[in-house]
C-alpha positions as CSV (number, residue, x, y, z in Angstrom):
1,M,104.5,117.5,72.2
2,K,107.5,118.1,74.4
3,K,108.1,115.4,76.9
4,L,108.5,116.1,80.6
5,R,111.8,114.8,81.9
6,V,111.7,113.2,85.3
7,L,114.7,111.9,87.2
8,V,113.8,109.2,89.8
9,I,116.4,108.7,92.6
10,G,116.1,106.0,95.3
11,S,117.1,102.7,96.7
12,E,115.1,99.6,95.7
13,V,113.1,101.5,93.1
14,S,113.7,98.8,90.5
15,D,112.4,96.2,92.9
16,F,108.9,97.8,93.2
17,L,108.3,100.7,90.8
18,C,109.2,99.5,87.3
19,P,105.6,98.6,86.2
20,M,104.3,102.0,87.4
21,Y,106.9,104.1,85.6
22,K,106.6,102.0,82.4
23,K,102.9,102.6,82.2
24,M,103.3,106.3,83.1
25,Q,105.5,106.9,80.1
26,E,103.0,104.9,77.9
27,R,100.1,107.1,79.0
28,F,101.8,110.5,79.3
29,P,104.4,112.5,77.4
30,M,107.2,111.9,79.8
31,E,110.8,110.6,79.8
32,I,111.7,109.0,83.2
33,E,115.3,108.2,84.1
34,L,116.6,106.3,87.1
35,I,119.5,106.6,89.5
36,E,119.5,103.8,92.0
37,P,122.5,103.4,94.4
38,R,123.2,99.7,94.8
39,G,125.9,97.2,94.0
40,E,124.0,95.0,91.5
41,W,120.7,94.9,89.7
42,R,118.7,91.6,89.5
43,N,116.2,92.7,86.9
44,Q,118.2,94.8,84.3
45,Q,116.0,93.9,81.4
46,Q,112.9,95.1,83.3
47,I,114.7,98.3,84.2
48,N,115.6,98.9,80.6
49,D,112.0,98.4,79.5
50,S,110.7,100.7,82.2
51,F,113.0,103.8,82.1
52,T,114.3,106.0,79.4
53,A,117.8,105.7,80.9
54,H,119.4,103.9,83.8
55,H,122.4,105.8,85.2
56,K,124.8,103.6,87.2
57,I,126.5,106.2,89.2
58,R,129.8,105.3,90.9
59,F,129.8,106.3,94.6
60,D,132.8,104.3,96.0
61,L,136.2,106.0,95.5
62,K,137.7,102.6,94.9
63,K,135.8,102.4,91.6
64,F,137.7,105.4,90.2
65,S,141.1,105.3,88.6
66,K,144.0,107.3,90.0
67,T,143.9,109.5,87.0
68,E,140.2,110.3,87.6
69,V,140.9,111.1,91.2
70,L,143.8,113.4,90.3
71,K,141.7,115.3,87.7
72,A,139.0,115.8,90.3
73,I,141.4,117.7,92.5
74,F,141.7,120.4,89.8
75,K,138.0,120.8,89.5
76,P,136.3,123.9,91.1
77,D,133.8,121.5,92.8
78,F,136.6,119.9,94.7
79,W,137.7,123.2,96.1
80,I,134.2,124.3,96.9
81,G,133.8,121.1,99.0
82,Y,137.3,121.3,100.5
83,L,136.9,124.9,101.7
84,K,133.7,123.9,103.5
85,S,134.8,120.7,105.1
86,F,138.6,120.5,104.9
87,N,138.1,116.8,104.3
88,L,140.2,115.7,101.4
89,K,138.5,112.3,100.7
90,E,134.9,113.7,100.9
91,S,135.9,116.7,98.7
92,I,137.2,114.4,96.0
93,R,134.1,112.2,96.3
94,Y,131.9,115.4,95.9
95,A,133.8,116.5,92.8
96,L,133.5,113.1,91.2
97,L,129.8,112.8,92.0
98,Q,129.1,116.3,90.7
99,A,130.8,115.4,87.4
100,Q,128.6,112.4,87.0
101,L,125.3,113.9,88.2
102,H,125.4,117.4,86.8
103,P,124.6,116.5,83.1
104,I,121.9,114.1,84.3
105,V,120.2,116.5,86.7
106,D,120.6,119.5,84.4
107,K,118.2,118.2,81.8
108,A,115.5,117.0,84.3
109,A,112.6,119.2,85.1
110,V,111.4,117.1,88.0
111,I,113.5,115.2,90.6
112,C,111.7,112.5,92.7
113,F,113.4,110.9,95.7
114,H,112.0,107.6,96.9
115,N,112.8,105.9,100.3
116,L,114.2,108.8,102.2
117,S,117.3,107.4,103.9
118,N,120.4,109.5,104.7
119,Q,122.3,107.9,101.9
120,I,119.7,109.0,99.3
121,L,119.0,112.5,100.7
122,K,122.8,113.3,100.6
123,L,122.3,113.5,96.9
124,L,120.1,116.6,97.5
125,Y,123.4,118.5,97.6
126,F,123.7,118.0,93.9
127,I,120.2,119.2,93.0
128,P,119.8,122.9,92.2
129,E,117.3,124.9,94.2
130,N,115.3,125.7,91.1
131,K,114.4,122.1,90.3
132,K,111.0,120.8,91.2
133,L,111.4,118.3,94.0
134,V,109.0,115.5,95.0
135,L,109.8,113.3,98.0
136,S,108.2,109.9,98.7
137,F,108.2,108.2,102.1
138,W,108.0,104.4,102.0
139,G,107.6,103.3,105.6
140,S,110.6,102.7,107.7
141,D,112.1,106.0,106.5
142,L,109.1,107.8,108.1
143,F,108.6,105.6,111.2
144,L,112.3,105.4,112.3
145,N,114.8,108.0,113.5
146,N,118.3,106.4,113.7
147,I,121.6,106.2,112.0
148,D,120.0,105.4,108.6
149,Y,117.0,107.8,108.9
150,S,117.8,111.2,110.4
151,Y,114.9,113.5,111.4
152,A,117.1,116.6,110.9
153,I,118.2,115.6,107.4
154,Q,114.6,114.7,106.4
155,A,113.1,117.9,107.9
156,K,115.5,120.0,105.9
157,A,114.6,118.1,102.7
158,L,110.9,118.6,103.3
159,Q,111.4,122.3,103.3
160,R,112.5,122.1,99.6
161,A,109.9,119.7,98.4
162,S,106.9,120.9,96.3
163,S,105.1,117.6,97.1
164,I,105.6,114.8,99.7
165,I,104.0,111.4,99.0
166,V,103.1,108.9,101.7
167,H,101.3,105.5,101.2
168,S,98.3,105.9,103.4
169,P,96.1,108.4,105.3
170,E,97.6,107.1,108.6
171,M,101.1,107.7,107.3
172,R,100.1,111.3,106.4
173,L,99.0,111.9,110.0
174,I,102.3,110.4,111.3
175,A,104.3,112.7,109.0
176,L,102.3,115.8,110.1
177,A,102.8,114.9,113.8
178,K,106.5,114.3,113.3
179,F,107.5,117.2,111.1
180,G,104.7,119.8,111.7
181,W,101.4,120.8,110.2
182,Q,103.1,123.5,108.1
183,F,103.5,120.7,105.6
184,E,99.7,120.0,105.5
185,D,99.2,121.2,101.9
186,K,102.3,119.3,100.7
187,I,101.7,115.8,102.1
188,I,99.6,113.6,99.8
189,P,98.4,110.1,100.7
190,L,98.9,108.0,97.6
191,L,99.9,104.4,97.1
192,S,102.6,105.3,94.5
193,T,103.2,101.9,92.9
194,D,101.6,99.5,90.5
195,F,101.2,95.9,91.7
196,S,98.0,95.1,89.8
197,E,99.6,92.6,87.5
198,E,101.5,90.8,90.3
199,L,98.3,90.7,92.4
200,Q,96.3,89.3,89.5
201,K,98.8,86.4,89.3
202,Y,97.9,85.4,92.9
203,I,94.2,85.8,92.2
204,D,94.4,83.6,89.1
205,N,96.4,80.9,90.8
206,K,94.8,80.7,94.2
207,E,92.8,77.6,93.3
208,N,96.1,75.8,93.0
209,Y,97.2,76.9,96.5
210,A,97.2,73.2,97.7
211,L,99.8,72.4,95.1
212,F,102.0,75.2,96.3
213,V,101.6,74.2,99.9
214,A,102.5,70.6,99.0
215,S,105.5,71.7,97.0
216,F,106.8,74.0,99.8
217,K,106.4,71.3,102.4
218,Q,108.2,68.7,100.3
219,K,111.0,71.1,99.5
220,H,111.6,72.0,103.2
221,N,110.8,68.5,104.7
222,I,107.7,69.7,106.5
223,P,105.2,67.0,107.4
224,E,102.1,67.1,105.2
225,N,99.8,67.3,108.3
226,K,101.4,70.5,109.6
227,T,99.7,73.9,109.2
228,I,102.2,76.5,107.9
229,V,102.2,79.7,110.0
230,V,104.4,82.4,108.7
231,V,105.7,85.1,111.1
232,G,106.9,88.5,109.9
233,H,108.8,89.2,106.7
234,S,112.3,90.3,107.6
235,A,115.3,89.6,109.9
236,H,114.8,92.9,111.6
237,D,113.5,93.4,115.2
238,I,110.8,95.7,113.7
239,D,108.9,92.4,113.1
240,N,108.6,91.7,116.9
241,H,109.7,88.1,116.6
242,L,110.9,88.0,120.2
243,C,107.5,89.2,121.4
244,I,105.5,86.8,119.3
245,I,107.5,83.5,119.8
246,P,106.9,83.3,123.6
247,Q,103.1,83.5,122.8
248,L,103.4,80.6,120.3
249,G,105.0,78.6,123.1
250,K,101.8,79.1,125.1
251,L,99.6,77.4,122.6
252,D,97.9,74.2,123.6
253,P,100.5,71.4,123.0
254,L,98.2,69.7,120.5
255,I,97.8,72.9,118.5
256,R,101.4,73.8,118.8
257,E,102.4,70.4,117.5
258,A,100.0,70.8,114.6
259,C,101.9,73.9,113.4
260,F,105.1,74.6,111.6
261,F,106.3,78.1,111.9
262,I,108.2,79.8,109.1
263,F,110.4,82.9,109.6
264,P,111.3,84.7,106.4
265,M,114.6,86.5,107.4
266,T,116.3,87.1,104.1
267,Y,117.2,90.7,104.8
268,G,117.7,93.2,107.7
269,N,119.7,91.1,110.1
270,V,121.8,93.2,112.6
271,E,124.4,91.6,114.8
272,N,123.0,88.4,116.5
273,Y,119.3,89.0,115.9
274,T,118.6,86.0,113.8
275,A,120.6,83.8,116.2
276,N,118.5,85.2,119.0
277,V,115.3,84.3,117.2
278,I,116.5,80.8,116.7
279,A,117.4,80.5,120.4
280,C,113.9,81.8,121.3
281,C,112.2,79.3,119.0
282,K,114.1,76.4,120.6
283,K,113.4,77.7,124.1
284,H,109.7,77.7,123.5
285,G,109.5,74.3,121.8
286,I,108.1,75.2,118.4
287,H,108.7,73.5,115.1
288,F,110.3,76.2,113.0
289,L,112.3,77.0,109.8
290,I,114.4,80.1,109.2
291,L,114.5,81.3,105.6
292,D,117.6,83.4,105.5
293,E,118.9,83.0,101.9
294,F,117.8,85.1,99.0
295,M,114.7,83.8,97.3
296,S,114.0,83.8,93.6
297,N,110.7,85.3,92.4
298,T,109.4,81.8,92.0
299,D,110.4,80.8,95.5
300,A,108.9,84.0,96.9
301,Q,105.6,83.4,95.1
302,E,105.5,79.8,96.4
303,L,106.0,81.1,100.0
304,K,103.1,83.5,99.6
305,F,100.8,80.7,98.5
306,A,102.1,78.3,101.1
307,S,101.5,80.9,103.9
308,E,98.3,79.2,105.2
309,I,98.3,81.7,108.1
310,L,100.4,84.9,108.2
311,V,101.0,86.6,111.6
312,R,102.0,90.3,111.1
313,M,102.5,92.1,114.4
314,S,105.3,94.4,113.4
315,K,106.2,97.6,115.3
316,C,105.3,99.6,112.2
317,D,104.5,99.1,108.5
318,A,103.4,101.0,105.5
319,F,101.1,99.5,102.9
320,S,102.7,96.0,102.7
321,L,102.7,94.5,99.2
322,S,103.8,91.1,100.6
323,L,100.8,91.2,102.9
324,C,98.5,92.0,100.0
325,E,100.0,89.2,97.9
326,T,99.4,86.7,100.7
327,L,95.8,88.0,101.1
328,A,95.3,87.7,97.3
329,A,96.5,84.1,97.4
330,G,93.4,83.4,99.6
331,N,95.3,82.9,102.8
332,I,94.5,83.9,106.3
333,V,96.1,86.9,108.0
334,I,96.3,87.9,111.6
335,A,97.5,91.5,111.8
336,A,98.1,93.9,114.7
337,S,95.4,96.6,115.0
338,W,98.0,99.4,115.3
339,L,99.3,98.8,111.7
340,P,98.1,101.4,109.1
341,Y,95.8,99.1,107.1
342,G,92.7,101.5,107.0
343,N,92.6,101.3,103.2
344,L,92.1,97.5,103.5
345,R,89.4,97.9,106.0
346,A,87.7,100.5,103.9
347,F,87.4,98.0,101.1
348,D,86.2,95.2,103.4
349,V,89.3,93.1,103.0
350,F,89.0,90.3,105.6
351,Y,91.7,89.6,108.1
352,K,91.8,89.0,111.9
353,E,92.9,91.9,114.0
354,I,94.7,91.6,117.2
355,N,95.5,94.3,119.7
356,D,97.9,92.6,122.1
357,F,100.6,89.9,121.9
358,E,98.9,88.0,124.8
359,N,95.8,87.5,122.7
360,L,97.7,85.6,120.0
361,P,97.4,82.1,121.4
362,K,93.6,82.4,121.6
363,I,93.1,84.0,118.2
364,L,95.6,81.6,116.4
365,S,93.9,78.6,118.1
366,E,90.5,79.8,116.9
367,V,91.8,80.3,113.3
368,I,93.4,76.9,113.2
369,A,90.3,75.2,114.6
370,H,88.2,76.8,111.9
371,K,90.7,77.1,109.1
372,E,88.3,76.5,106.2
373,K,85.8,79.0,107.6
374,Y,88.4,81.7,107.7
375,R,89.9,80.7,104.3
376,N,86.4,81.1,102.8
377,L,86.1,84.5,104.4
378,S,89.4,85.5,102.8
379,G,88.5,84.2,99.4
380,D,87.6,87.5,97.7
381,N,90.4,89.6,99.3
382,G,92.5,89.8,96.1
383,K,89.5,91.2,94.1
384,K,88.8,93.7,96.9
385,I,92.5,94.9,97.0
386,L,92.4,95.4,93.2
387,E,89.3,97.5,93.6
388,F,91.1,99.6,96.1
389,Y,94.1,100.0,93.8
390,D,91.9,100.9,90.9
391,A,90.1,103.6,93.0
392,Q,93.5,105.1,93.9
393,N,94.3,105.9,90.3
394,S,97.9,106.1,91.4
395,I,99.7,106.4,88.0
396,E,97.5,109.3,86.8
397,K,97.6,111.1,90.2
398,L,101.4,110.8,90.5
399,A,101.8,111.9,86.9
400,K,99.7,115.0,87.7
401,I,101.9,115.8,90.6
402,Y,105.0,115.7,88.4
403,R,103.3,117.8,85.7
404,A,101.8,120.4,87.9
């Protein structure tokens, strides 16, 4: 049987989608190749095991020799670009990219773009109109409209797509409201990833959570009697740290003293944001730790287990895998009611909802006072999330979209 050739293009694809694409090729007659613009790859072996080919495209002109640049000027693609833009540098880049991408794109029947940033969607210039195009929103690329995520560029791309994937029904409604109901038949809510094996690790190890908590506290010199409360997941203002911290300062002094607040801020920092978060923590007198260095998989897993209480009150979110892992570890989550977690509620996943920052001191105090009660209520969350994922049938549904 002839195999369907799919080309996957996107940033951070190898961080999240390797298991899904590996299983897809095992179950269906498909060959899936990857283009992922980034400087380095932390999991090359996993990428090799998950994709038929991994194309490391050069985007930076500095990575080309003078001979290659000179040859590019004599290519028709250079003159096509130059006569449109009269920009020498960009026209050379266009010709060099076209030379790399053309043979890869030419043999693919389906092109799937993940995480629709401007940087990624610029590669649409190199995709012929006759290719089947699938686009996948991840979260911030849908919720934001800024220098990295342009409404105009995305809207133009959506016109070309045969299918548009979003992670949840709420995200589908947001996409329709943002881009128009003319896309109603194209936009499909589907959690297009496979995190079942990772989730199972947390479920299997949750009985050992006390060991993880003790290890984390010892490693970071946190007193044993402190309750670890994790706030957010990035160094971006999207996590609303500066709205949350003043509310933590309003906790009863005895409760505030009993807590140690952890701020994972390993990515997303812009200008002085992390410094502002530190200053805010000091101003409001809380015990805190900023985690701003890259964490290994082992350290990241330990943090999920050690997150006795997680506060997630971000401006926006998709279907957060880190949140699900924390829930699967048996920990307690306090999440904003405006976040699109309807799929979790539909499968009776337990977490405390909060609809206003000013309610945080009261709810957090209640959770800390009855921590064992709420931990027991959270005990089956991992199993429930797996039930949701199994019901999604994500791999089969996405393969069907590619093959249609």
